[in-house]
C-alpha positions, 0 to 999 in steps of 0.5 A: 500500500502506498502511503507517500509520494516524494518528488524531485523538484526541477523538472518534475514539480517546477520547470526551472530550466529557463531559470537555471540557464539564465543564471548560469549564462549570466555567471559564465558571461561575467567571466568572459566564458562561453554560454549555452542554449537552454536546451543544453542545460537539460544535460548539465543539471541533475547533480547539484549546482557544484557539478552544473558549474564544473560541467560548464567550466569543462565544456569551456575547456578551462581550468576548474581550479582557476575559475570554479570558486569565483563562478560558483560563488557569483552563480549562487549570489545572483540565483539566490537573490531571485530564485523564482525568476522564470520559474513555474509549475508544470501543467497539471502539477498543482492539480496532482499535489492538491488531490493527493493532499485531499486523499491523505497521502504524505507528500515530500520534495527532495532535491539536489538544488541548495536547500534554501532555493528549494524551500523558497520555490516550494513555499512560494508555489505550494504553500505548506502542502508538503509534509517534508521539503529538503535541498542540498545541505552540508554533510548530507550526500546528494542523490543518487545516494539513497541516504537522504531519501531514506532519512526522509522516509523515516521522518515520514514514518513510511517504509520504502516499499510504501513510497513512490519516488517521481523524478525526471532524470537518471539520478532520480531513478537510481535514488528511488531504486536504491532506496527501494521505492517504486520509481516513476519517470516523467517525460515533461522534464529535462530528460527522455524516455531512453534515459529513464528506462536505462536507469530502472523506471518502474513506470513512465508517465507523460502527464501528471494526471497519470501519477494519480492513476498509478497511485489509485491502483496501488492504495 
């Protein structure tokens, strides 16, 4: 019996690709480095802000040791100043979250985005709907390490086999599977079906209403 749904944030609940691309390109431009089209960022993101900046620097063929600290600090500065810029929920997400809340299903958000930005985004768009909301924190391993998800489920009082983990990338599918949750890959996010299937998605959906259908059959 499913008692909880845990969601990734970027590419799953919220369309943040334009936001990330805007701030990352602004940071790169600040240091006279090459910028990229928004769609390129679909494959730069997913492992946290530090990895994002390192990938961008590697694609610029410049020294990470020389540039990283300055570019990363500037990126965080401008992003944290207005983390909601260009961000919006995907169509149908608010309805899904609201319906599950009415059904008494526990819901949580687990992201590799910095904790401050995750909490700010979720509070702005969803209020206090979610039972738990966590982003990247010092001393806590990022996804796909399952430790953060397992700790969250423990706080919710839910076993992994009572949880559905919803995400849009390989990182999400690996996280859910490693924890022992049912994994649902979404196609409205940053990655494609092939990646989700290759990394063990139990189900793949094309719109939020399908998540509700899956849950209805499992509750």
